[in-house]
N, C-alpha and C positions, 0 to 999 in steps of 0.2 A: 686281356684275360677276362673271363666271365666273372660276374659278381654273385656270390652265394650269400643269401640272407639266412642267418642262423636264428631260429626262434628262441625265445626266453628259456623254455625248459631244457634246451640242449646246449646253451652257452657255457654252462659249467664244464662241459667236455671239450670246449674249444678255447679255453683260457679267457672266457668271458668276451670273446670276440663276436660281435653281432654281424659283421660282414667279413667275408673272406674273398680273396681274388685268386682264382684257379685257372691255370692254362689247361684247356680241354676242348674237345670238339663234339663230345656226346655227354649225355647225362651219366652214362655208365662210367666214363672217365672221371667225372666229377665225384661220383660216389666212391670210386676206388681211391682217388686222391685223398678224400676226407678220411676214409678208413685207414689208410696208410699213415697219415700224419696225426690222426687222433684216434688211437686204438679204443679208448673208452667210448667214443661216439659210435664206433662201428656196430657194437651189439645193439644199439638203439635204432640203427638204420636198417640192419640186415638180420635175417633170421639164421638159424643153424645151417640152412642149405645155401645161404648167400643171396637170398632173394630179398627185395625191399619189403619191409614189414607192412602189413595191411593197414596199420593205423598211422602210416606215414604217407603223406601226399607230397609230390614234388611238382612245382609249376615252373615252366619255362616262359618267362614273361607273364602273361595272364592266363596261359593255357595249361590245363592238367596234362601231364605227359601220358596219362592212360588213354587220352583221346588223340594222342599223336603216335609216336613210335615207341612209347614207354622208355626203357633205359637206353634205347638206341636213338632217341630223339637227338637230332643235330642241333648244336648251339653255335652262336657266334661270339666274338670277343665282347660285344656290348650286351649280351643276353644277361638278364637278371634272373637268377634261379632262386626260388623260394622253397624252403623245406617247411611244410605245415603239418605238424603232428596233431592228433586228437588231444584235447585238454578238457579237464573237468573242473568244477568249481570248488570241490572240497578236498579233504585229505583223509586217509584212513585213520581210524582211531581218534576222531576229533576230540580235542580236549575242551573242557568246559570251564567257564568263569574262573574261580579262584584256583582251581587245579592248574589251569594254564599259567597263571601268574607265578605259581610256585615253581613250575618247570623253568620259566623264563628267568626268574630270579636266580635259580640254581645255575643256569647257563652263564649268567653275567656276574656270578660270584656274590649275588645278594646286594651288590652296591648299585644304587640307582636313585635318581631324584623322583622316581615314580612310586606311588603306593601300590599295594597288591592289586587293588581294584583297577588302577590305571593300566598296570601291566596286563591284566586280563582283557581290558578293553582294547588295547592296542596290539595284542599278541600276533594278529595276522600281518601287521606291518613288521614287527620285530623279528619274526621268523623268516622273513625274506632275506637271504644272504646279502644281497646288494643294498639293502636298506638298514635293517637291524636297529639296535637300541640307540646307536649314535644318531641316526637320522631322526628317530622319534624324539630324542632329546632336543635336537635342533628345532623341531616343530614346536615343542613346548616352550622353548625360549624365544620364539619369534613373535613379532607383532605385525599383523596384516590389516591394512585399511581397505575396506570395500566401499566404494562410492556408488550408491544406488542399491536399494533393497527390493528392486522390482523383478522383472523377468529374468535377467541375467544374475542379479544379486541373490535371488532365492537359492538356486543350486550351488552357487559359489559359497554362500554362507553356510548352507547345510553341510556341504562336504568338507569345508575347512574346519568347522566346528567338530564334526565327527572325526576328522583326522587328528585333532589334538593341537591345533594352533593355540599357543598360550594366551595371546591377547588378540581379539578381533575388534576393530573399530568399524562402526557403521555410520555413514553419512546419508541421511535422507530426511527431507522436510515434509514429505507427502503423507497423506492418509490412505488407508485401504479403501478401495472402491470395488463394487461388485464386478466391474468389468476387468479387474485385475486377476480374478480367481481362475480364469481360463488358463493362465500360465504361471502366475506368481505363487508357487506351491508352498511357500512359507506361511501363507495365510488361509484362513477359513472364513465362513460366513459370520462367525462370532467376532471377528476382528474388523468388520466393515465399519468405516468411520473413525477407526483408531489410528494412532500414529504408527507408521510402518516400522520406524526404528524401535519403538517400544515393543510392538508386537513381535518383531524379529528377535529382540533381546530375550523375551520370555520363552519363545520357542527354542532358541539355541541353548539357553541355560537348562531347559528341560531335556534337551538332547544330550548335552555333555556338561555336567556340573563341575568339571575339573578345569574349566577355562574361564577367562575374564572377557566380558563384553562391555565395550564403551560405545555410547551412542552420541551422535551429534545431530540434533533435530534442527538443522539449518540448511539453507541452500549454499553449496560450495561456491565461493566467489573469489575474486582477486584479493579481497581483504582478509580472508580467513584461511585460504588454502595452504599457505606456507606454514602457518602455525599448527595446523592440524596434521599435515603430512609429515612434518619433521620427526614426530615421535614413532614412526612406523618403518619397518624394514622393506616392505613390499606394498605396492598399491595395486588394487584390482579395479579397473574402470568398467562399471556397469551402467554408464549413463546413456541417455537417449537423444542428445542434441549436440550439435557441432561446437557451440560456444563452450560447453563444459568439457568436451573432449580435448580441445586445444588448451583449456585451462589446466586440466589434469596433466596433459603431456608436458606443458611448460613448467609447471610446479614440480613435477618429478625430476625433470632434467636439471633444473636449477638446484634442487635439493640432493641430487645424486642418488635417486631411488629408482629401482626397476618398476616399470609400469606394465602390468599384464592387461592387454587390450582385448576387448571382444565387442562385436556388433552383430545385430540381427535385423533382417528385413524380409518379411513375408516367408519365403522358403529358404533363404540363404543366410549363412553366418560367416563371420571372420574371426580369427584369433591370431595374435602376435604378441611377442615380448619386446618391449621397447626400453631403451636406455639401460641395458643389462651389461654389467662388467664381467667378463669371463675370467678364467683362471690366469690368463696372461695379463690381466689388467686392461684389456681392450674394451672400449665402450661400443656397444652396438647401436644401430640406427634408432630413431624415434619417429613418432607420428608425423612430424613435419618433414622428415626425409621422404616419407611415402606420399603424403598429401601436403604440399607447401601451403596451400590456401584452401579454404572451404568452398563448397559450391554456393551459388547465389541463393539467397533466402527463398524458400518455397520450391526450389527445383527438385530437391530430394525430400520426399515426405517422411515423417517419422512413423513409428508403429501405430500410434494413436490414429493416424490418418490413413495409412496404407494397410494396416493389419499385420499379424504375424501368426504363423502356425504354433499352437500352444506348446508342442513338445520341443520346438527348435531352441528356445532359450535353455531348456534343460540339457540338451546335447552340447550346445556351445558353452554354457556356463560351467558344465562339468569339465570340459577341456580347459577352461580358464582356471578352474581350481587346481587342475593337474599341473599346469605350468607354475602356479604359485608354489605348490609343494616341491616341484623339481628345483626351483630357484633356491628355496630355503635349505633343502637337504643336499643340494649339489649332486643329486642322483639323476642320471640321464642328461640329455642335451636339450635345454630350453629352446623355444622357438625364436631365438634372437637372430636377427638377420634373415628371418624367414616369415612368410605371410601365408597363413592357412586359410583356405576357403572351403565351404561345404554347401552343396546343393542337395537339399532334402528330397526334391522331386526326382532327380536322377540318381541320387545317392553317389554322387561324385565328389571327390576331394582333390584339391590341388594345393601344392606348396610352391610359392614363388620366392626366389631369392631377392632380398632388398639390401641396399648398401647406404652408407652415410653419404649425405649430400654436402659437398664443400660450401654450398651457398646457404646452408641451413642457418637462419638468423639467431638460433639459440646457441649452437656449439659447432658451427662451421668455421671456416677460416677467418671470417670477419664478423663476429657476433654483433648483432644490433639490439637484441632483446636481453636485457640483464635483470629486469624485474617483470612481474606479472602485469599484464596490460588490461584494457577494457575489452573483454572477449565478445561481448554483444556487438560492440562497434566493429571489431575485427571481422566478425561473421556477417556484417551487413544488417544486423538487426536494429541498429540505431542509424538514423540518417537525419541529422539536424536540418538539412535543407529540404527534406521530403515534405510535400504538401499534406496537410492534415485532411482527413475526410470526416463527413458528418456521421455521427453514430446515434443509435437509439438503443435503450436498454430493453431487456425482455419484459420488464414490468410496463414500460411505455407501449411496447408492441401489444401486449395483452389488453391494455386500456383502449388502444385504438380498435382492437378487434371487438371488444365489448360495446364500445360506442358506435361502431359501424363506420369509422372513418374511412374515406376512400383512399386506398393504397394498393400497390401491387407487391406481392411477396415472391421473391425468386430464391431458389435453392441452387447453389453452384457446386454441390457435392457430386459424387459419382453415383450412377444408377444403383449399384449394389448397396450403397449406404442409404439411399432413398428408400430402398425396399425394406430395410431393417426398421427405419422409423422416419416419419416425416410429419410436418405440421401444416400440410395442405398447400404448400408453395408450388409454383411452377418449377420444374427441373430443367436447368440449363447448366450443364457442367462447365467448370472454369475454362477448360481448353476450348470451349465453343462459344464463349460469350460474344466475341467480336463478330463471329459468323452469324450470330442471331441477335445482333444489336437492335434490329427492327422490332423485336418482341418486347423490348423494354419501353414502358410508357414514358412519355415526356410531359403529359398534362396532369400528372399526380405523383405523389410520393412513391418511390420504389425502394423497398427494403430487400437487401440481399443478405443471405446467411449461408454459413457452411457449418462445420462441426464446432469450431472454436472461435471463428471470426477472422482468421488469417487469410484464407483463400478468398473469402468474400471481399475483404479489404483490397486484395490485389485486383479482383475483378472490377471493383469500383474505379480504381486509379486507371485501369486499362480503358474502361468505357469513357471516363471523363477526358482522358488524354486524346483518344482517337475520335470521339464523337461529340464531345462538348456537353455531356450530360451535367446538370446541376441540381438534380432532384433525387440523387441516390443516397441511401442511408445504410450503414453497416450495422447488423445486429450484434451488439457487443456480447462476446462470450459464446455466440453461436447457439446451435440447437441444444448443446449440453447445458448451457445456462438456462435455456428455456425450460428444459426438463427439470432442472434443479429447483427453479424458482416459481414456475407456473404449473407445469403438469408432470409431477413426479411419477405418475402412473405409466407414462410412456417408456418405451424401451431405451435404455442407455447402453451405448456400445463403446 
């Protein structure tokens, strides 16, 4: 039987069914079946002469039936038919401020935990039949922890605060940098250099004075994660590194809290709901079911190294906020057991089904992780047996430059980074250092740098292991540290 997708405005005429399965061979038979079984729906689909109304479009698969054979379009048993009506953003006779609250209060008998001002603020939620005052009260009673107030955290925090989440916790130890402002819409130039958590708190309190904001100006780690997370109903993970992702996942699983995950990279984003307990009491998969182990250090760069389109975290973070609201209100179906991906360049979305893994060390058949572990070590960021390398500070480099010390300076970043800002080094990208080993001097000191010092450290180990270099030095903190401490007039990215 063909599947018919019923849009939100018409679901009240189909018993709130979003999907119907109809035996039919043409679109006309589908329309006739709908009209027969749902008489109230008929007048919204067909005009007085029995023709499909002009503000109703029907798609067979991805194709508009008007470009096919219209109502006589043939369909198969696996065809997905979508009814797409025109919709607008407002409603006639729009109510304003306190007048709206009076109407809502009258509808609910005047009994509510909300003030008139709150009812006016949230009236667009409350007048949705499937949402209503009950769901809004659940939002007010809820506590949500947002880990990271950066690119993803900004839209998540803004929309959760605007929606009326009663208590919002913010974990972020960082300060606002001018390179953040391309995408972290919580902040402006006046907040540069300030604590992100404190700046976010001020912004959210100005947006909604009826909620509580708690801030944790600390790095989340295995020592504090459990004590912070335990006080919250839902956790939203807006972090940007694998060690913290696994930490958040494990801490939420051990605490029995749902974890709304999101991730961004250049033009692509991901969203999922992990460790969600449905109405049947069944626990959904978590991050370790999807990715049992992290990639090797340096293989997958973060946004600071690879970049991200500024609007992407706004799109993905808004979806993340949506899933938080759905979990709290139990309105709709959360992305539990499903993994959503978005490609901004092609504007393609996909949803993949994911399942629990019996071998999951947290909650599989034979759990081996019962407490939080050292996640830097787990992600390969610590290696006790790894050979140390020689380092030089940016102040030492500047002194060498001033004194005219003989040395060679190599930049292992990518060409597009070099074009943004450089300090006069030779450009040899990390992936090509072995192929160009002959360009590295052996009769004088050679200083390698990248953006932060990680890639250049990898380059040094590769050159020392393969070619026996013993005169290589890593610039500690990379070009970012050089700009901060030596030449602040240079462009920081």
